[in-house]
N, C-alpha and C positions, 0 to 999 in steps of 0.2 A: 112881237116878232116870232113867237113860238109857232104861229100858224104856218110858217114856211119851213120849219125844221124837217119835215118829211122829205124835202128835196135832198137831204143828206143821208137818208136811210136807204140802204141797198135793197131792202124788200120792195120799195116803190118801183124798182126797175127789174124785178125778178122775172117778169113775164114779157119784158121787151125783147124784140128781135135784136140781135147783136150785129155789130160790125166785126167780122172775123178778120184776124190778122195772123199772118204766118210768114214763113220764109220759103224761098224756092231757088233752085239753080236757075240760071238765066233761061226764061221761057218754060220752065218745068212746072209740074203741078205743085201747089203749095203744101207745106207741112203746117197745118193750122195750129197755132200755139195758144191763142187767147181770143176772147170775144169781149168787146166793150158794148154795153147796152147803147142802142142807137141814140137815145136822148142824151146820154152822157157824152158820147162822141161829138154829137152836134153842139153840146154846151162848150166843149173844148174848142171847136171850130169857131163858134161865135165870139168867144173871148179872144182867140187869135185874130179874128177879123177886126175886132174893136181896137187892137193894137197895130193894125195894118201889117200883119205878118202875111206871108205870101203862100206858102205851100199848104199848111194845115187847112186853112179855110177853102182852098181850091180843090181839095180831094173830093171827088164825086164817087162815093162808095157805092152808089147804085149800080155801077159797073165795076168789074175787077180792075183794080189799080195796081200797077207794078212800079215800085220805086227802085231806081238804081242807086248805087253807093253814094253818089253826090247828093241825090235827093234825100236819102236816108240821113245823111249828115246834116243837111238843112233842117229836116224834120226834127232831129235830135236837139238842135239849137233852139228851134221854136218851142218844142215841148219843155225844155229847161226854162226858157223865158216865161212861158205861161205858168209853169209849176211854181216858180218863185213869186208869182203875184197872186196866187189864189189862197183862200182860207177855206177850202172845200176838201175835207179829208177823203171823201168818196171819190171825187174826180181825181184828186192827187194820186190815190192808189192806182187807178187805171192808167194815168199818165206815166207813173213810175214803171208799171209793167210794160207799157208800150216802149218807153225809153230803153229799158233793159233789153228788150227784143231787138231794137234797132242797134244798140251797142254790140250785141252778139253778132248780128248780121254783118256789121262793119268789121268785127274783129276776127272773123273766120279765116281770113286770108284767101278765101275763094270768092268767086263771083256769086254773090247771093243777092237776091231781090227781096224787098219787104213787100208783101202782097196784102192788100186790103180789099174786102168785099162785103157789101152790105146785104141785107135780107133780100 
């Protein structure tokens, strides 16, 4: 089983293009806050798809995607669900960062969108 352990090593993804994630006022330019390697973001989407979740697997990050508060809340629930089921510390770290950004977006008291954009 050690032949697959490199999938848990961050250096494997160091040169991947990332899915950029940030926040923005409604319709405004995003303040990019984090980047998740594309293969890891896709891994999260595939896990979510396997559990028949709806929003995370449907995000097409090849275009700029803007999520409004209700969608950010749904995404937060889906991230928590996936997070509780994985034993992948690298993916968990990225999901935790994304979840914290979503929580911040929801907790600002202003109209904020969560923006995702791939390479």
